[in-house]
Residue frames as qw, qx, qy, qz and C-alpha x, y, z in Angstrom:
[[0.047, 0.398, -0.658, -0.638, 99.99, -61.48, 285.41],
 [0.067, 0.213, 0.952, 0.209, 97.66, -64.42, 284.74],
 [0.149, 0.670, 0.601, -0.409, 94.64, -62.34, 285.78],
 [0.138, 0.679, -0.157, -0.704, 95.64, -59.46, 283.46],
 [0.018, 0.228, -0.819, -0.527, 96.35, -61.83, 280.58],
 [0.125, 0.382, 0.916, -0.008, 93.00, -63.58, 281.06],
 [0.189, 0.729, 0.366, -0.547, 91.11, -60.28, 281.03],
 [0.165, 0.665, -0.352, -0.637, 92.90, -59.18, 277.83],
 [0.461, 0.042, 0.850, 0.252, 92.30, -62.46, 276.01],
 [0.319, 0.327, -0.326, -0.828, 91.21, -61.85, 272.46],
 [0.827, 0.205, -0.123, -0.508, 89.13, -63.83, 270.04],
 [0.724, 0.265, -0.637, 0.001, 89.64, -67.55, 270.36],
 [0.394, -0.042, -0.762, 0.513, 90.06, -67.62, 274.16],
 [0.288, -0.708, -0.640, -0.076, 87.33, -67.04, 276.73],
 [0.155, 0.337, -0.235, 0.898, 88.86, -64.40, 279.04],
 [0.036, -0.367, -0.710, 0.600, 86.79, -62.84, 281.83],
 [0.307, 0.317, -0.034, -0.897, 84.82, -60.73, 279.36],
 [0.604, 0.110, -0.578, -0.537, 83.34, -63.82, 277.70],
 [0.858, -0.265, 0.211, -0.386, 81.42, -66.81, 278.96],
 [0.066, -0.450, 0.889, 0.060, 83.46, -69.91, 279.65],
 [0.867, 0.029, -0.274, -0.415, 82.41, -73.52, 279.18],
 [0.665, -0.458, 0.576, -0.130, 83.08, -76.57, 281.28],
 [0.266, 0.400, -0.836, -0.266, 85.15, -79.33, 279.79],
 [0.769, -0.119, -0.536, -0.327, 83.74, -82.85, 279.63],
 [0.548, -0.037, -0.704, 0.451, 85.74, -83.93, 282.70],
 [0.062, -0.072, 0.384, -0.918, 84.53, -80.92, 284.67],
 [0.620, -0.140, -0.219, -0.740, 80.92, -81.61, 283.73],
 [0.751, -0.109, -0.650, -0.040, 81.21, -85.23, 284.82],
 [0.359, 0.021, -0.633, 0.686, 82.82, -84.19, 288.11],
 [0.283, -0.110, 0.193, -0.933, 80.10, -81.64, 288.88],
 [0.729, -0.127, -0.368, -0.563, 77.34, -84.08, 288.05],
 [0.661, -0.055, -0.716, 0.216, 78.90, -86.83, 290.19],
 [0.138, 0.025, -0.541, 0.829, 79.13, -84.47, 293.18],
 [0.472, -0.106, -0.024, -0.875, 75.54, -83.27, 292.67],
 [0.772, -0.113, -0.538, -0.318, 74.20, -86.83, 292.45],
 [0.531, -0.008, -0.716, 0.453, 76.19, -87.84, 295.54],
 [0.069, -0.053, 0.419, -0.904, 74.88, -84.93, 297.67],
 [0.627, -0.098, -0.184, -0.750, 71.29, -85.53, 296.54],
 [0.723, -0.062, -0.686, -0.057, 71.66, -89.24, 297.35],
 [0.291, 0.000, -0.677, 0.676, 72.79, -88.38, 300.89],
 [0.331, -0.038, 0.206, -0.920, 69.80, -86.08, 301.37],
 [0.720, -0.060, -0.424, -0.546, 67.40, -88.71, 300.04],
 [0.596, -0.051, -0.765, 0.241, 68.83, -91.36, 302.36],
 [0.046, 0.022, -0.533, 0.845, 68.31, -88.92, 305.23],
 [0.547, -0.043, -0.037, -0.835, 64.68, -88.47, 304.26],
 [0.748, -0.014, -0.595, -0.295, 64.06, -92.19, 303.75],
 [0.652, -0.131, -0.669, 0.331, 65.70, -93.34, 306.96],
 [0.384, -0.858, -0.247, -0.234, 64.57, -90.32, 309.00],
 [0.652, -0.460, -0.093, 0.595, 67.94, -89.06, 310.14],
 [0.357, 0.162, 0.180, 0.902, 69.43, -85.62, 309.71],
 [0.144, 0.090, 0.138, -0.976, 67.43, -82.36, 309.37],
 [0.506, 0.402, 0.562, -0.516, 63.68, -82.01, 308.99],
 [0.576, 0.445, 0.640, 0.247, 61.85, -82.75, 305.75],
 [0.276, 0.950, 0.143, -0.032, 61.53, -79.07, 304.66],
 [0.237, -0.820, 0.446, 0.269, 65.23, -78.50, 305.33],
 [0.594, -0.113, 0.731, 0.317, 66.17, -81.65, 303.42],
 [0.530, 0.664, 0.506, 0.150, 64.01, -80.67, 300.47],
 [0.101, 0.985, -0.081, -0.115, 65.54, -77.19, 300.43],
 [0.441, -0.588, 0.601, 0.315, 68.99, -78.78, 300.57],
 [0.621, 0.238, 0.687, 0.293, 68.11, -80.93, 297.53],
 [0.362, 0.887, 0.285, 0.037, 66.80, -77.84, 295.72],
 [0.155, -0.899, 0.325, 0.249, 70.04, -76.00, 296.47],
 [0.544, -0.285, 0.707, 0.350, 72.06, -78.89, 295.10],
 [0.569, 0.541, 0.589, 0.191, 69.91, -79.05, 291.96],
 [0.150, 0.968, 0.014, -0.200, 70.61, -75.33, 291.41],
 [0.364, -0.612, 0.569, 0.411, 74.27, -76.23, 290.93],
 [0.584, 0.224, 0.715, 0.312, 73.27, -78.30, 287.90],
 [0.348, 0.887, 0.296, -0.072, 71.90, -75.14, 286.31],
 [0.182, -0.807, 0.372, 0.422, 75.48, -73.80, 286.08],
 [0.515, -0.040, 0.745, 0.422, 76.06, -76.38, 283.37],
 [0.338, 0.660, 0.615, 0.267, 73.45, -74.56, 281.31],
 [0.124, 0.787, 0.123, 0.591, 73.41, -70.87, 282.30],
 [0.432, -0.054, -0.510, 0.742, 75.43, -69.20, 285.08],
 [0.195, -0.218, 0.057, -0.955, 73.00, -66.25, 285.22],
 [0.706, -0.311, -0.381, -0.510, 69.93, -68.47, 285.64],
 [0.732, -0.173, -0.592, 0.288, 71.72, -70.62, 288.22],
 [0.247, 0.075, -0.396, 0.881, 72.78, -67.55, 290.21],
 [0.424, -0.274, -0.080, -0.860, 69.23, -66.17, 290.20],
 [0.795, -0.272, -0.488, -0.235, 67.89, -69.55, 291.33],
 [0.590, -0.059, -0.572, 0.567, 70.52, -69.65, 294.08],
 [0.059, -0.207, 0.224, -0.950, 69.27, -66.24, 295.26],
 [0.663, -0.302, -0.266, -0.631, 65.73, -67.58, 295.46],
 [0.796, -0.184, -0.561, 0.135, 66.88, -70.60, 297.45],
 [0.353, 0.096, -0.468, 0.805, 68.82, -68.32, 299.79],
 [0.347, -0.284, 0.054, -0.892, 65.68, -66.25, 300.45],
 [0.803, -0.264, -0.381, -0.374, 63.69, -69.42, 301.18],
 [0.619, 0.054, -0.657, 0.427, 66.37, -70.57, 303.62],
 [0.096, -0.251, 0.411, -0.871, 65.24, -67.90, 306.09],
 [0.741, -0.205, -0.096, -0.632, 61.85, -69.60, 306.20],
 [0.920, -0.046, -0.389, -0.015, 63.31, -73.09, 306.70],
 [0.556, -0.789, 0.262, -0.015, 66.04, -71.85, 309.03],
 [0.895, 0.008, 0.235, 0.379, 68.92, -73.12, 306.86],
 [0.201, 0.970, -0.127, -0.055, 70.73, -69.82, 306.26],
 [0.401, -0.665, 0.598, 0.199, 74.10, -71.26, 307.22],
 [0.686, 0.101, 0.681, 0.235, 73.75, -74.16, 304.76],
 [0.507, 0.799, 0.311, 0.084, 72.64, -71.77, 302.00],
 [0.025, 0.952, -0.287, -0.100, 75.51, -69.35, 302.53],
 [0.569, -0.394, 0.681, 0.240, 77.90, -72.31, 302.53],
 [0.666, 0.425, 0.577, 0.207, 76.45, -73.39, 299.17],
 [0.295, 0.953, 0.067, 0.004, 76.80, -69.82, 297.91],
 [0.295, -0.791, 0.492, 0.212, 80.46, -69.80, 298.99],
 [0.632, -0.069, 0.719, 0.282, 81.12, -73.03, 297.08],
 [0.553, 0.700, 0.445, 0.079, 79.26, -71.64, 294.04],
 [0.029, -0.901, 0.237, 0.363, 81.85, -68.84, 293.82],
 [0.440, -0.326, 0.726, 0.415, 84.13, -71.35, 292.13],
 [0.465, 0.456, 0.718, 0.246, 81.59, -72.07, 289.39],
 [0.183, 0.942, 0.220, -0.175, 80.80, -68.38, 288.92],
 [0.167, -0.780, 0.444, 0.408, 84.48, -67.50, 288.47],
 [0.474, -0.102, 0.799, 0.355, 85.00, -70.51, 286.23],
 [0.350, 0.482, 0.753, 0.279, 82.03, -69.86, 283.94],
 [0.089, 0.881, 0.419, -0.202, 80.84, -66.27, 284.27],
 [0.399, 0.685, 0.059, 0.607, 81.70, -63.01, 282.58],
 [0.305, 0.123, -0.399, 0.856, 83.28, -60.21, 284.56],
 [0.383, -0.363, -0.058, -0.847, 79.86, -58.58, 285.08],
 [0.819, -0.344, -0.390, -0.243, 78.46, -61.74, 286.67],
 [0.686, -0.033, -0.504, 0.524, 81.56, -62.26, 288.82],
 [0.094, 0.212, -0.283, 0.931, 81.44, -58.72, 290.22],
 [0.569, -0.359, -0.169, -0.720, 77.67, -58.86, 290.74],
 [0.841, -0.253, -0.478, -0.027, 77.93, -62.21, 292.50],
 [0.517, 0.071, -0.490, 0.698, 80.78, -61.01, 294.71],
 [0.164, -0.285, 0.176, -0.928, 78.76, -58.01, 295.86],
 [0.735, -0.309, -0.258, -0.545, 75.63, -60.08, 296.45],
 [0.794, -0.107, -0.558, 0.216, 77.61, -62.73, 298.34],
 [0.288, 0.144, -0.463, 0.826, 79.15, -60.16, 300.70],
 [0.428, -0.284, 0.041, -0.857, 75.72, -58.65, 301.39],
 [0.833, -0.220, -0.405, -0.307, 74.21, -62.12, 301.95],
 [0.656, 0.008, -0.589, 0.472, 77.06, -63.07, 304.28],
 [0.011, 0.214, -0.353, 0.911, 76.56, -59.88, 306.30],
 [0.636, -0.278, -0.153, -0.704, 72.81, -60.55, 306.52],
 [0.850, -0.168, -0.499, -0.015, 73.39, -64.10, 307.77],
 [0.516, 0.123, -0.532, 0.660, 76.08, -62.96, 310.19],
 [0.015, -0.044, 0.383, -0.922, 74.03, -60.26, 311.86],
 [0.503, -0.306, -0.462, -0.664, 70.43, -61.47, 311.37],
 [0.790, -0.481, -0.362, -0.115, 70.43, -63.47, 314.61],
 [0.003, -0.749, 0.478, -0.458, 72.40, -61.81, 317.44],
 [0.768, -0.429, 0.366, -0.302, 71.63, -64.73, 319.77],
 [0.900, -0.002, 0.387, 0.200, 73.39, -67.23, 317.45],
 [0.108, 0.834, -0.360, -0.404, 76.32, -65.39, 315.83],
 [0.920, 0.347, 0.143, 0.116, 77.79, -66.91, 312.66],
 [0.516, -0.516, 0.379, 0.570, 81.52, -67.02, 311.94],
 [0.553, 0.794, 0.042, -0.247, 81.47, -65.02, 308.70],
 [0.044, -0.740, 0.621, 0.255, 85.22, -65.48, 308.19],
 [0.557, -0.068, 0.822, 0.092, 84.84, -69.21, 307.52],
 [0.610, 0.628, 0.481, -0.049, 82.47, -68.58, 304.60],
 [0.238, 0.919, -0.228, -0.217, 84.72, -65.85, 303.21],
 [0.290, -0.532, 0.767, 0.211, 87.68, -68.27, 303.32],
 [0.611, 0.231, 0.756, 0.046, 85.64, -70.99, 301.60],
 [0.496, 0.826, 0.226, -0.143, 84.53, -68.50, 298.94],
 [0.028, 0.850, -0.463, -0.250, 88.12, -67.34, 298.40],
 [0.422, -0.285, 0.841, 0.182, 89.44, -70.89, 298.03],
 [0.600, 0.469, 0.647, -0.021, 86.58, -71.86, 295.68],
 [0.365, 0.907, 0.009, -0.211, 87.14, -68.72, 293.60],
 [0.139, -0.708, 0.639, 0.267, 90.87, -69.42, 293.38],
 [0.530, 0.005, 0.836, 0.141, 90.19, -72.97, 292.19],
 [0.541, 0.700, 0.457, -0.091, 87.70, -71.72, 289.60],
 [0.183, 0.919, -0.240, -0.253, 90.14, -69.08, 288.38],
 [0.317, -0.498, 0.767, 0.251, 92.99, -71.60, 288.16],
 [0.582, 0.277, 0.759, 0.087, 90.82, -73.99, 286.14],
 [0.438, 0.854, 0.228, -0.165, 89.78, -71.14, 283.86],
 [0.001, 0.835, -0.473, -0.283, 93.37, -70.04, 283.27],
 [0.452, -0.248, 0.833, 0.203, 94.47, -73.63, 282.61],
 [0.577, 0.501, 0.644, 0.026, 91.67, -74.24, 280.13],
 [0.289, 0.925, -0.007, -0.246, 92.32, -70.88, 278.47],
 [0.150, -0.674, 0.656, 0.303, 95.97, -71.79, 277.97],
 [0.529, 0.041, 0.837, 0.137, 95.00, -75.19, 276.62],
 [0.523, 0.722, 0.446, -0.083, 92.63, -73.65, 274.10],
 [0.152, 0.908, -0.274, -0.278, 95.21, -71.09, 273.00],
 [0.334, -0.444, 0.789, 0.262, 97.75, -73.87, 272.58],
 [0.576, 0.342, 0.739, 0.064, 95.28, -75.89, 270.48],
 [0.405, 0.880, 0.175, -0.175, 94.61, -72.82, 268.34],
 [0.045, -0.808, 0.511, 0.291, 98.31, -72.15, 267.89],
 [0.468, -0.167, 0.843, 0.207, 98.91, -75.78, 266.93],
 [0.562, 0.590, 0.579, -0.025, 96.04, -75.63, 264.44],
 [0.268, 0.934, -0.085, -0.222, 97.39, -72.40, 262.93],
 [0.234, -0.628, 0.688, 0.279, 100.90, -73.86, 262.77],
 [0.567, 0.129, 0.802, 0.138, 99.55, -76.98, 261.04],
 [0.494, 0.791, 0.348, -0.097, 97.72, -74.78, 258.54],
 [0.069, 0.890, -0.363, -0.268, 100.87, -72.75, 257.87],
 [0.396, -0.362, 0.808, 0.243, 102.84, -75.95, 257.33],
 [0.595, 0.432, 0.676, 0.040, 100.16, -77.24, 254.96],
 [0.366, 0.912, 0.077, -0.167, 100.26, -73.99, 253.00],
 [0.147, -0.753, 0.576, 0.280, 104.05, -74.14, 252.89],
 [0.535, -0.048, 0.821, 0.194, 103.94, -77.69, 251.55],
 [0.541, 0.680, 0.495, -0.017, 101.41, -76.68, 248.89],
 [0.167, 0.940, -0.181, -0.237, 103.50, -73.66, 247.95],
 [0.312, -0.536, 0.732, 0.283, 106.59, -75.85, 247.64],
 [0.588, 0.256, 0.757, 0.125, 104.68, -78.33, 245.49],
 [0.439, 0.858, 0.246, -0.105, 103.48, -75.51, 243.23],
 [0.039, -0.858, 0.432, 0.276, 107.02, -74.18, 243.02],
 [0.461, -0.254, 0.810, 0.257, 108.42, -77.60, 242.08],
 [0.574, 0.530, 0.623, 0.039, 105.67, -78.07, 239.50],
 [0.282, 0.940, 0.011, -0.191, 106.45, -74.66, 238.03],
 [0.192, -0.707, 0.615, 0.291, 110.17, -75.31, 237.91],
 [0.552, 0.032, 0.811, 0.194, 109.59, -78.67, 236.26],
 [0.514, 0.742, 0.427, -0.053, 107.29, -77.05, 233.73],
 [0.153, 0.943, -0.202, -0.214, 109.74, -74.26, 232.94],
 [0.233, -0.636, 0.705, 0.213, 112.82, -76.46, 232.84],
 [0.445, -0.042, 0.886, 0.128, 111.61, -79.79, 231.47],
 [0.572, 0.618, 0.482, -0.243, 108.62, -78.99, 229.26],
 [0.290, 0.825, -0.299, -0.383, 110.77, -77.00, 226.86],
 [0.090, -0.467, 0.850, 0.226, 113.23, -79.84, 226.32],
 [0.481, 0.223, 0.843, -0.095, 110.45, -82.40, 225.94],
 [0.511, 0.753, 0.196, -0.366, 108.88, -80.19, 223.29],
 [0.168, 0.722, -0.581, -0.336, 112.18, -80.07, 221.40],
 [0.284, -0.179, 0.939, 0.071, 112.46, -83.86, 221.61],
 [0.532, 0.466, 0.664, -0.243, 108.85, -84.38, 220.44],
 [0.427, 0.803, -0.067, -0.411, 109.35, -81.99, 217.54],
 [0.145, 0.643, -0.701, -0.271, 112.57, -83.51, 216.27],
 [0.495, -0.011, 0.866, -0.065, 111.31, -87.09, 216.67],
 [0.626, 0.623, 0.391, -0.261, 108.88, -86.26, 213.88],
 [0.365, 0.839, -0.323, -0.244, 111.81, -85.18, 211.69],
 [0.509, -0.437, 0.726, 0.149, 113.85, -88.36, 212.06],
 [0.726, 0.351, 0.585, 0.091, 112.28, -89.80, 208.91],
 [0.410, 0.910, -0.034, -0.059, 113.52, -86.82, 206.86],
 [0.876, 0.073, -0.007, 0.476, 116.97, -87.81, 205.52],
 [0.338, 0.654, -0.069, 0.673, 118.06, -84.16, 205.22],
 [0.303, -0.696, 0.227, -0.611, 117.23, -83.30, 208.81],
 [0.904, -0.282, -0.321, -0.029, 117.69, -86.65, 210.50],
 [0.665, 0.112, -0.378, 0.634, 121.27, -85.97, 211.61],
 [0.015, -0.404, 0.203, -0.892, 120.46, -82.51, 212.98],
 [0.689, -0.456, -0.162, -0.540, 117.35, -83.85, 214.73],
 [0.868, -0.179, -0.409, 0.218, 119.37, -86.59, 216.41],
 [0.423, 0.193, -0.346, 0.815, 121.84, -84.01, 217.70],
 [0.298, -0.443, 0.030, -0.845, 119.01, -81.76, 218.91],
 [0.825, -0.392, -0.299, -0.277, 117.34, -84.66, 220.71],
 [0.767, -0.038, -0.427, 0.478, 120.63, -85.64, 222.33],
 [0.190, 0.284, -0.262, 0.903, 121.30, -82.09, 223.54],
 [0.507, -0.446, -0.098, -0.731, 117.72, -81.58, 224.77],
 [0.864, -0.314, -0.390, -0.057, 117.72, -84.87, 226.68],
 [0.636, 0.023, -0.409, 0.654, 121.07, -84.13, 228.31],
 [0.021, -0.334, 0.157, -0.929, 119.99, -80.59, 229.26],
 [0.665, -0.443, -0.255, -0.544, 116.67, -81.87, 230.59],
 [0.828, -0.242, -0.449, 0.234, 118.48, -84.32, 232.88],
 [0.404, 0.138, -0.324, 0.844, 120.74, -81.54, 234.13],
 [0.290, -0.391, -0.010, -0.874, 117.79, -79.25, 234.82],
 [0.784, -0.389, -0.385, -0.293, 115.88, -82.06, 236.51],
 [0.715, -0.119, -0.467, 0.507, 118.84, -82.77, 238.78],
 [0.143, 0.254, -0.203, 0.935, 119.03, -79.08, 239.64],
 [0.532, -0.434, -0.175, -0.706, 115.32, -78.92, 240.57],
 [0.836, -0.311, -0.451, 0.030, 115.68, -82.00, 242.76],
 [0.539, 0.027, -0.399, 0.742, 118.65, -80.42, 244.55],
 [0.147, -0.347, 0.067, -0.924, 116.63, -77.27, 245.15],
 [0.716, -0.412, -0.316, -0.467, 113.72, -79.29, 246.52],
 [0.833, -0.251, -0.408, 0.276, 116.09, -81.13, 248.86],
 [0.215, -0.962, 0.127, -0.107, 117.75, -77.84, 249.85],
 [0.872, -0.243, 0.183, 0.383, 121.09, -79.49, 249.23],
 [0.292, -0.560, 0.361, 0.686, 124.33, -78.23, 247.65],
 [0.640, 0.708, 0.149, -0.259, 123.75, -76.95, 244.13],
 [0.505, -0.414, 0.600, 0.462, 126.42, -78.71, 242.15],
 [0.600, 0.463, 0.603, 0.250, 124.68, -78.97, 238.81],
 [0.107, -0.265, 0.281, 0.916, 125.63, -76.63, 236.04],
 [0.227, 0.592, 0.772, 0.043, 122.22, -75.52, 234.84],
 [0.109, 0.591, 0.332, 0.727, 120.55, -72.69, 233.01],
 [0.351, -0.426, -0.529, 0.645, 120.59, -69.97, 235.68],
 [0.097, 0.882, 0.372, -0.271, 118.85, -67.10, 233.93],
 [0.304, -0.381, 0.379, 0.787, 121.44, -65.90, 231.40],
 [0.524, 0.666, 0.245, -0.471, 119.43, -63.97, 228.80],
 [0.279, 0.659, -0.558, -0.421, 122.06, -64.07, 226.05],
 [0.123, -0.183, 0.973, 0.066, 122.40, -67.83, 226.43],
 [0.459, 0.408, 0.704, -0.357, 118.62, -68.30, 226.39],
 [0.489, 0.720, -0.041, -0.491, 118.31, -66.28, 223.17],
 [0.162, 0.543, -0.765, -0.306, 121.17, -68.14, 221.51],
 [0.269, 0.015, 0.959, -0.091, 119.70, -71.52, 222.47],
 [0.507, 0.559, 0.499, -0.426, 116.24, -70.52, 221.23],
 [0.386, 0.712, -0.320, -0.491, 117.66, -69.22, 217.96],
 [0.021, 0.359, -0.912, -0.198, 119.48, -72.49, 217.37],
 [0.351, 0.235, 0.879, -0.222, 116.34, -74.48, 218.12],
 [0.496, 0.663, 0.209, -0.520, 114.23, -72.34, 215.78],
 [0.311, 0.637, -0.566, -0.421, 116.71, -72.73, 212.96],
 [0.123, -0.168, 0.977, 0.039, 116.90, -76.49, 213.56],
 [0.404, 0.436, 0.743, -0.307, 113.10, -76.62, 213.25],
 [0.386, 0.426, 0.603, 0.553, 113.22, -74.74, 209.93],
 [0.022, -0.942, -0.330, 0.061, 112.40, -71.20, 211.10],
 [0.451, 0.484, -0.093, 0.744, 114.54, -68.29, 209.92],
 [0.466, -0.687, -0.396, 0.393, 115.36, -66.03, 212.88],
 [0.224, 0.705, -0.008, 0.672, 115.68, -62.25, 213.04],
 [0.617, -0.557, -0.387, 0.399, 117.31, -61.22, 216.33],
 [0.182, 0.725, -0.030, 0.663, 117.75, -57.59, 217.37],
 [0.488, -0.809, 0.094, -0.314, 119.14, -56.04, 220.51],
 [0.368, 0.479, -0.697, 0.387, 122.07, -56.61, 222.84],
 [0.794, -0.463, -0.367, -0.144, 121.30, -59.17, 225.55],
 [0.716, -0.168, -0.325, 0.594, 124.55, -58.24, 227.30],
 [0.015, 0.739, 0.039, 0.672, 123.65, -54.60, 227.80],
 [0.331, 0.060, -0.649, 0.682, 124.96, -53.49, 231.22],
 [0.351, -0.197, 0.149, -0.903, 121.68, -51.72, 231.99],
 [0.757, -0.203, -0.504, -0.363, 119.85, -55.07, 232.22],
 [0.381, -0.527, 0.586, -0.483, 119.57, -55.84, 235.93],
 [0.021, 0.193, -0.980, 0.037, 119.89, -59.39, 237.19],
 [0.424, 0.290, 0.708, -0.484, 116.25, -59.82, 238.20],
 [0.577, 0.596, -0.025, -0.558, 115.07, -58.62, 234.79],
 [0.277, 0.489, -0.778, -0.281, 117.58, -60.87, 233.03],
 [0.182, -0.015, 0.965, -0.186, 116.31, -63.96, 234.87],
 [0.508, 0.463, 0.506, -0.522, 112.67, -63.14, 234.12],
 [0.523, 0.643, -0.255, -0.497, 113.29, -62.40, 230.43],
 [0.097, 0.369, -0.911, -0.154, 115.38, -65.57, 230.09],
 [0.338, 0.205, 0.871, -0.290, 112.39, -67.53, 231.41],
 [0.527, 0.616, 0.186, -0.555, 110.11, -65.67, 228.97],
 [0.334, 0.589, -0.609, -0.413, 112.44, -66.52, 226.12],
 [0.056, -0.164, 0.985, 0.005, 112.57, -70.18, 227.01],
 [0.412, 0.378, 0.728, -0.396, 108.82, -70.53, 227.48],
 [0.492, 0.666, -0.054, -0.559, 108.15, -68.63, 224.25],
 [0.191, 0.459, -0.807, -0.319, 110.55, -70.95, 222.44],
 [0.256, 0.089, 0.948, -0.169, 108.59, -73.92, 223.78],
 [0.477, 0.574, 0.464, -0.477, 105.32, -72.48, 222.49],
 [0.381, 0.671, -0.367, -0.519, 106.78, -71.54, 219.11],
 [0.045, 0.304, -0.932, -0.193, 108.23, -75.01, 218.56],
 [0.291, 0.253, 0.887, -0.254, 104.87, -76.53, 219.49],
 [0.344, 0.680, 0.573, -0.302, 102.45, -74.27, 217.68],
 [0.082, 0.669, -0.227, -0.703, 104.09, -71.91, 215.15],
 [0.797, 0.549, 0.246, -0.046, 103.45, -72.16, 211.46],
 [0.739, 0.153, 0.203, 0.624, 106.17, -71.93, 208.80],
 [0.178, 0.901, 0.099, 0.384, 107.96, -68.62, 208.55],
 [0.388, 0.449, -0.401, 0.698, 110.33, -66.24, 210.28],
 [0.576, -0.675, -0.413, 0.206, 110.63, -65.81, 214.05],
 [0.238, 0.695, -0.158, 0.660, 111.70, -62.38, 215.29],
 [0.637, -0.534, -0.387, 0.400, 113.32, -61.66, 218.68],
 [0.206, 0.703, -0.017, 0.681, 113.67, -58.01, 219.62],
 [0.577, -0.526, -0.414, 0.468, 115.19, -56.70, 222.83],
 [0.126, 0.775, 0.052, 0.617, 114.91, -52.98, 223.56],
 [0.603, -0.458, -0.388, 0.526, 116.80, -51.47, 226.48],
 [0.131, 0.732, 0.006, 0.669, 116.68, -47.83, 227.56],
 [0.119, 0.302, -0.565, 0.758, 117.11, -45.94, 230.81],
 [0.543, -0.187, 0.254, -0.778, 113.54, -46.65, 231.96],
 [0.870, 0.027, 0.351, -0.346, 112.60, -50.15, 230.82],
 [0.049, -0.337, 0.871, 0.355, 113.76, -53.30, 229.09],
 [0.753, 0.291, 0.195, -0.556, 111.35, -54.92, 226.67],
 [0.217, -0.184, 0.910, 0.303, 111.49, -58.30, 225.01],
 [0.685, 0.386, 0.100, -0.609, 109.19, -58.89, 222.05],
 [0.273, -0.153, 0.912, 0.264, 108.93, -62.25, 220.29],
 [0.655, 0.394, -0.006, -0.645, 106.88, -62.79, 217.14],
 [0.276, -0.121, 0.925, 0.231, 106.15, -66.05, 215.36],
 [0.402, 0.022, -0.516, -0.756, 103.87, -67.00, 212.47],
 [0.662, -0.002, 0.500, -0.559, 100.51, -68.49, 213.33],
 [0.258, -0.022, 0.926, 0.273, 99.77, -71.93, 211.82],
 [0.379, -0.059, -0.498, -0.777, 97.16, -72.34, 209.14],
 [0.776, -0.360, -0.399, -0.332, 95.57, -75.10, 211.24],
 [0.454, -0.679, 0.469, -0.336, 96.21, -75.68, 214.97],
 [0.420, 0.303, -0.853, 0.063, 98.44, -78.62, 215.80],
 [0.802, -0.389, -0.066, -0.449, 96.66, -81.35, 217.73],
 [0.860, 0.045, -0.444, 0.247, 99.65, -83.56, 218.47],
 [0.426, -0.006, -0.438, 0.792, 101.09, -80.96, 220.88],
 [0.226, -0.798, -0.486, -0.275, 98.10, -79.42, 222.70],
 [0.160, 0.422, -0.306, 0.838, 98.38, -76.25, 224.78],
 [0.431, -0.554, -0.675, 0.227, 97.34, -75.93, 228.44],
 [0.017, 0.852, 0.061, 0.519, 98.19, -72.19, 228.60],
 [0.735, -0.595, -0.151, 0.287, 100.18, -72.93, 231.74],
 [0.628, 0.021, 0.081, 0.774, 103.28, -71.37, 230.19],
 [0.065, 0.616, 0.234, 0.749, 101.51, -68.14, 229.23],
 [0.542, -0.779, -0.235, -0.210, 100.04, -67.82, 232.71],
 [0.767, -0.434, -0.061, 0.469, 103.41, -68.36, 234.37],
 [0.461, 0.280, 0.138, 0.831, 105.05, -65.79, 232.10],
 [0.185, -0.738, -0.242, -0.603, 102.39, -63.26, 233.03],
 [0.700, -0.683, -0.199, 0.062, 102.82, -64.03, 236.75],
 [0.723, -0.158, -0.017, 0.673, 106.58, -63.51, 236.56],
 [0.268, 0.396, 0.174, 0.861, 106.35, -60.18, 234.74],
 [0.352, -0.733, -0.261, -0.520, 103.42, -58.74, 236.68],
 [0.763, -0.557, -0.238, 0.227, 105.04, -59.85, 239.94],
 [0.581, -0.155, 0.025, 0.799, 108.00, -57.61, 239.04],
 [0.098, 0.746, 0.231, -0.617, 105.71, -54.61, 238.37],
 [0.132, -0.221, 0.619, 0.742, 106.07, -55.06, 234.63],
 [0.638, 0.396, 0.068, -0.657, 103.68, -55.31, 231.70],
 [0.285, -0.121, 0.918, 0.248, 102.90, -58.48, 229.75],
 [0.679, 0.401, 0.047, -0.613, 100.82, -59.20, 226.68],
 [0.236, -0.150, 0.914, 0.295, 100.40, -62.33, 224.57],
 [0.578, 0.519, 0.503, -0.379, 98.07, -62.77, 221.63],
 [0.586, 0.366, 0.558, 0.459, 97.52, -62.83, 217.89],
 [0.057, 0.802, -0.010, -0.594, 98.48, -59.66, 216.00],
 [0.434, 0.698, -0.355, -0.445, 98.38, -59.38, 212.18],
 [0.910, 0.272, -0.287, -0.122, 98.67, -63.12, 211.59],
 [0.482, 0.376, -0.659, 0.438, 101.45, -63.55, 214.12],
 [0.695, -0.608, -0.374, 0.086, 101.63, -64.65, 217.74],
 [0.225, 0.678, -0.270, 0.646, 103.17, -61.80, 219.72],
 [0.698, -0.549, -0.369, 0.275, 104.62, -62.02, 223.21],
 [0.218, 0.692, -0.167, 0.668, 105.76, -58.80, 224.84],
 [0.674, -0.574, -0.360, 0.296, 107.29, -58.42, 228.31],
 [0.217, 0.723, -0.136, 0.642, 108.38, -55.04, 229.65],
 [0.678, -0.504, -0.393, 0.363, 110.17, -54.56, 232.97],
 [0.061, -0.989, 0.059, -0.123, 111.16, -51.30, 234.67],
 [0.603, 0.458, -0.445, 0.478, 114.89, -50.61, 234.98],
 [0.027, -0.405, 0.530, -0.744, 114.61, -49.00, 238.42]]
């Protein structure tokens, strides 16, 4: 199972079809072993014990070849083949085939499938050559095959372990990215809900604060400010409960279109705008999703009208038929733009996102001296 899984590894994990790479600990271990073996050979040369000088030098060269596996398995394998050929001249075939058996572990650990298969075939041929090249001094081929098998198993186990570790790191990184995206999405959602729920009431408060000095409207403005502040607190509590994923106990505007139109009409009239309202917001053909979206459109449009509209009549028209429901809101444009309540166009963008996300059509812009907002949603 592990072998099959390693072969089928996709992008992001080495597999046997891709080159591996030694970890830092593995590199240190290999280098320590190489330095230790070379030191033993050098001591043998210096103190004149062990094999002859040519054999010792060839042994050092063989050990150095192992260092090439840290750079390129193919180059190291080719160099090991050259050393093996030279061993017949120095008479160190047994030592060279032993080194080749140990190198199986590095080949399996680092090489692609093509290198592993090529090395396995070459190693079997080399073992046969060493075993039968000198009939007078037979070599126990089985020992080298066992060493090669054990080394290959160790290399494969290390490769599987590292592959699993890398996959786990990748999965953790992907999970962290998903969590980060979820947090950002939740923050955007909270910001949007705060904008939709609170900005409207703050606009009403800001508008009526300017009317407190007018004796004729002072009383109505105080009532409007009181209602807007109380509703804003209720909506804010509701958003906090949603963010905490707790029980939703607050009675809050939940997307009732008729209520949204009635509230907007009252706010327009309190701000001095005559209102012409047409259409039945309680029509049974209005589906719940469409009602929620249009209620949001109505509230956001009311915010913009209270902030930016000039004097004159505001018209609210709701058309419902068997194919679509359309809400159109018109308000007079001001002679000069108001600078005390600037626009960020966030509300218009959010209205468009809501309608287009429901496969509807949305337009907002100046038409014949009026600001026109139109949202159309399919019934089916």
